[in-house]
N, C-alpha and C positions, 0 to 999 in steps of 0.2 A: 389168382395167384395162390400158390401153395403156402401153407403155414411156415415151412422151413425157409422159403425165400424171403419172407417178411421179417425174419429175425435180423436185428441190427438197423432197421428202418427208423428214421427220425419221425416222430409223431407229435401231434399237439392234442392235449386233452381238451375236449370241447369247452370253450370259455363260458358258455351260458348254461351250464348244467344247473338244474333246479334242485336235484336231490343228491348232490355231491356232499358226502359227509366229510371228505378230507379237503385239505387246502391245495390240492393239485390242479384245480380247475384253471385252464388257460396256460398251463406249463408245458414246455417241450421236453420230451424224453426219448429214450431209445426202447423200441419194442424188443423185449428179451425172449418172450415166449408167446406164441399165439396158439392156444389149445382149441378154442371154439369161438363161436359168436358171442358167448357170454364170459369168456375168460381169456383176456389178453393182458399179459404182464408188461409193465412199463417201468424202466429204471430212470431216475432223474439225476441230473448232474450234481445237484446240491445234496444228494443222498436220498436213500429210500427207494422203495419199489411198491407199486400198487397195481391192482388189476381192475380192468374196466371192460364193459361190454363193447363189442365192435363199433356200435353206433356212436359211442362217446369218444372214440379215438380217430383222429383225422391224420392220414398219411401226408407228409409234406413233400412238395416237389423237390427235386434235386436243386442244389444251389445254383448251378450253371443254367438250368432251365428257367429259374426265377429271374436270374440276371438277364437272360435273353429276352424274356417277356417284358421286363422293365425297359430295356433299350429299344425294343421294337414298338411297344404299345404304351409306353409310359406317358407320352404327351396326350394320349386320348383317354386315359383312365382318370377317374375322380382322384383328387389329391389324397384323400384319406385312404383309399385302396392302395395307391402308390406307396404311401408311408408304411402301411401295414406290411406290404410285400417286401419292402426294403428292410424293415426291421427283422422279418422272418429270415431273409437272406443273410443278414449279419449274424443272427443267432446260430446259424448252422456251421 
């Protein structure tokens, strides 16, 4: 995907970052600029913007796609996974 098409995408900052100097670990934000693999700017709803390397930012599935996965496969997935996906869907 080209950098311009990623702008506006909902992303999750990797929750288990070991070297994260800021408090944004595990937070959901909007990708505002994707310059390179080392410089991806994310704006957060509670305010502020930070940049992260590409490997520390995870793109979220579309809300409808998550909902479809939960309705089709929810009974066969582990309860903790179901709860996590449900929470992500609600946050979008």
